[in-house]
N, C-alpha and C positions, 0 to 999 in steps of 0.2 A: 479397585482400579488403580494402577500406579501411573501417575502422570510424569512425563519426562518433558521438561522444558528445555527447548532447543534454541540456542542463541548463537548465530554466527556473528563474527565481529571483524572489522578491518580498521586498524589504527585509531580505535576509539576507547582507550582505557578509562577516561574519565566518564564516558556514558555508561560503561559497563559498571562502574562503581555506583552510579545513581540507580541503575537498574536492579543490581544485587541488593542494594540497601533497601528498595522498595518490596523485593521479594522476601527479604528477611522479616517484613512485617506483616505478611499475609495472615489472615485469620483462619486459614484452612487447617484442619486438625489432623489430617491424614498424612502419610508420608508421600513426599515427591522428591524428585531429583532435578538437578539443573546440569545440563551439558553446554559447556562453552566451546565453540569451534573457532579458533583463530585462523583467519583465512590468509596466511602468507603475510601477516602484518610486520612491518618494520618497527613499529611502536606497539609492543604487545601488552596484554592486560594480564599476564600470569601473576604478577605480584598482587594486583588489585583482586583477582580471584582468590588467592590465598588468604586475604583478610577475613573472608567469610567461611573458612573452613569449619570453625567452631559454631557457626550459625546455620549453615545450609548444607545439604547433601549435594556436593558439586564436583564435576570432573571437568578437566580442562585439556584440550587437544590442540595441538598445532599441526598445521598442513600447508602444503604448497597452495599458492593462490589459484583458485579456480571458480570464484564467483560465489554469490550467496546461495544460489539454488543447489549447487553441488555440495557446498559446506553444510546446508541443512540436511541433505541426504546423508552426508557423512555422519552427522550428529545422531540421526535416527538409527543409523546402523550401529552406533556404539552405545545407544541408550538401552535401558533395561525395562523401561515401561512398556504398557500395552496401548497407551494413548500419548501422543506427542502434541505439545502445545508450542508454537513457533512464535517467537518475538523477534523483532528488530533490536539492536543494540540501543537505539535512541528512543526507547519506549520506557515509561514509568508505569508500574502496575498498581492499581488500587488494592487496598488490603483485602477486599471482599471478592477478588476476581476468581479465584480457583473455587471458592465456594459456590459462586454463581454458575460456573461452568459444570461443576459436579452436579448441582441441583437440576440444571438444564438437561443434561445427559441422562439423569435417572428418570426425569419427567418424559422425555422423548429422545431416545438415543439416535445419534446420527454419526456416520463415519468420518465426516468432515464439516467443520463449522468455522465461521468467521465472526468476528466482533468489530463493533465500530470504534472510533477514536475520538478523544476530546483534547482540549488544551488546558493546561494548568496555569494559574494565575502567575506563576514564576516565569512563564515562557516570555520571550522577547515580543515586542509589538509586531514585528515582522512574522514571527512564528505564529502568533495569534491570527494575523491576517491570512497567511498561508492556510492555516487550519480552517478558517472560515471558507476560503475558496474551494478546499478540498472536501469539505463535508456539508456545506450549507444546501438546503432544499432548492434555493434559488439558482444554483449552478449545477453542472454535471456531477459535482462532487457530492451531490446528494445521494448518489449511488453508494459511495464510500462511506457516507455517514449513516446510512441504515434505510434509505427509501427503497431499495431493491426489494423485490419479493422475498419474504422471509424463507420460503421453502425452496427457491431457486436462486440462492445466493452465491455470488462468486467470492469466496473468502480471499482476503489479501494477507500476503505472508508476513506483515508486521503484527498480525494478530489472528493466528489460524490454529485450529486443532485437526489433527489427522489420526486416524486409528492405525495401528501397526498393520491391521489386515489391509486397509486401503493403501497404505504405503508399499507394502510388498507386492500388491496386485498391480500398482501403477508404476512402480519403480521411482515414485517421488517426482521431484522437479526436474524439468529439462534444462538446457543450456542457454535459453534465451533470457535476456534481462534488460529492461523489464518486460513483463508480459508472462513470467514464469507461473504466476498465480492463476490467471484465467486459463492458461494451458493446462495446468494440472486439473483445474476444475472440469474442463471440458472433457479430459481423458477419463476423469472419475465418473462422469455422467454416462459416458459411452460404456463403461464397465459395469454400469448398474448401481453405482453408489449415489447416495443422496448427499446434498450439501444444505446447510441451513445457516441463517443468521441468528446469533444469540444476542439480542439487543442490550442486555444487561452486562454483557461480558466485554466492557470497553477498556481501553488503555489510554494512557496520555502519551500522545506521539509527537515528538519534536519536529519531525520532518526536517527539510532543508533550512538552513539558518540565514541564507542570503539569497538575493534576487537571481544571481547568475546560476547558482547551483539549482535553484528551483526551476528556472527557465530551461535548462539542459535536461533536468528530469522530465518535465512534462512533454518536452519535445520528443524525447525518447519513447514515452507513452504513446504518443501520436503515430510515431514510426512503427511501434510494435503491433497495433492494432490492425491494419491491413494484413500483416504477416498472419496473424491469428485468424482473421477472417478467411484467408486463403486456405488454411489448414482446416478449419472447422466452419465451413459456410453455413452449415445449419443453425449455428449460433449467432450469426450476424444480425445486428439490431440497428434500426434507423437512427437510434440516439448516438450511436458511435460517430455518425457524420456531422452532428450538430456543431462542434466547434469550428469545423471547416466551413460549414454553411454560414456560421456566424461571421467569420472573417470575410468571406466573399460577399456577404450581405453589407458589411461595413464598407468595403471597397465600392460597391455598387452605389451605396449612399453618398459617398465622396464624389463619384462620377455624376450622380443625378443632381448634386449641388450646382454643377456648372449650368445646368438648365433650370436653375431656381426651384428645384424641387427638394425640400428638406425634410418631408415627413419621416422618411426612413432613418435619418440621423437623429431626429427627435425621439423616435422609438428607442434608439440605442442610448441617448442621453437619460431617458426615463429608467431604463434598465439599470444603468450604472449608478443613478441616484437612488434606486431602490436598494441596490447592494450596499451603498453608502449608509443609507438610513437604517436598514436592518442590522447590518454589523455594528454601527454605532450603538443602537439599542441593546444588542446582545452583549457587547463588550463593554458598554458603559464608557465609550471613548471615541471622540471625534477623530483622533488621530488614527486609531485601529480601523474605524470606518473608512477614512481615506485610503489607508494602506490595503484595506480589503478590496477596494476597487482596482487598485493597481495589481494586486495578486490575482484577481479575477481576469483582468485583461492579459496578463502574463500567462495565465492558465490556458485561455481560449486561443491566444496567439501561438504559444509554443506547441500545444497539442494539435491545433488546427493546421499549421504549416508542415508540422511533421507527419500528420496524417495524409495530407495532399501529396507530399513528396513520395511517401511510401505507397500510396494508392496508385500513383502513376507508375512507379518501377515495379511493384509487385503484381498488382492486378492488371494493368493495362499492358505493360512490356512483358510481363511474365518473367522477371529476372529471379535469379536465386537469391532468397533472402539473405544467406550468409555472405554472398558476394556484394549485394547491394548495400548492406548495413552490417558490416563486420563488428562494429562497435556494439551491437546488440547481442553478441554471442560470445560466451566463454568456452574455451577449449577444454574438454575433459581430459 
């Protein structure tokens, strides 16, 4: 089986350098190729890519900007392999990654898999806090961290595997972003393909490096979910509503405080205290514990408010998603 590693990139040559450096150290003994797709960057990574010509089998393509989903599709069309592995440019790959994937596919083949993510010790404190918010069992990020059912997993495109057969049957990613990963999973399920979590095939994922970018990202996640629910109502889950309920509950607690009823706010205090304590213990840092509480709040608020806005426009008012939220769609 020939693996083709597909990496779309937009204005991030330094990240590509770190990613390729990690790929040059893989302990996998079979042949594999890397396909870099430059998505209309003004700051391209071509020189960085050529640094690794003597270490890796690597191809570089430049195309007009059309978004990460379309760039992944482009890379898979240009690739030679029969199994594609997709990374974001802000990932660093453990040396045993491909070996773990190969062993998992030999043990139980699946046409689409996803893996979890972790934080490196070299990540900034904010990156570690955001990683906690996005992966911890105590937040909705537990889904991304590996708590979702292993045999009904929705792979995320920062760490995803897809067979050529599944790609050709599904036509790959759509033009919604974010939300292109669950959209692909749902279409694959409808076509009869299975998806699975490979718990040992993790990557180190930097994610967003400041609060503003993180807030914008999770707000878009929230906006995308009701759109996906409208397209695939059979896959809607109550857990998708949780961040919005969390925000509404907090507002209700503030209103009830006027009537000297503070039990609800006490429960919120206990929750954020648990976030602080668990993160402090896991990261061995009081600062990261505090920043994790901030990250969780931003995650819930950003996603929850985005979800409510989208739910009102898409589900209740029946607006066209591309007209209601043009920022979520790339033109092909």
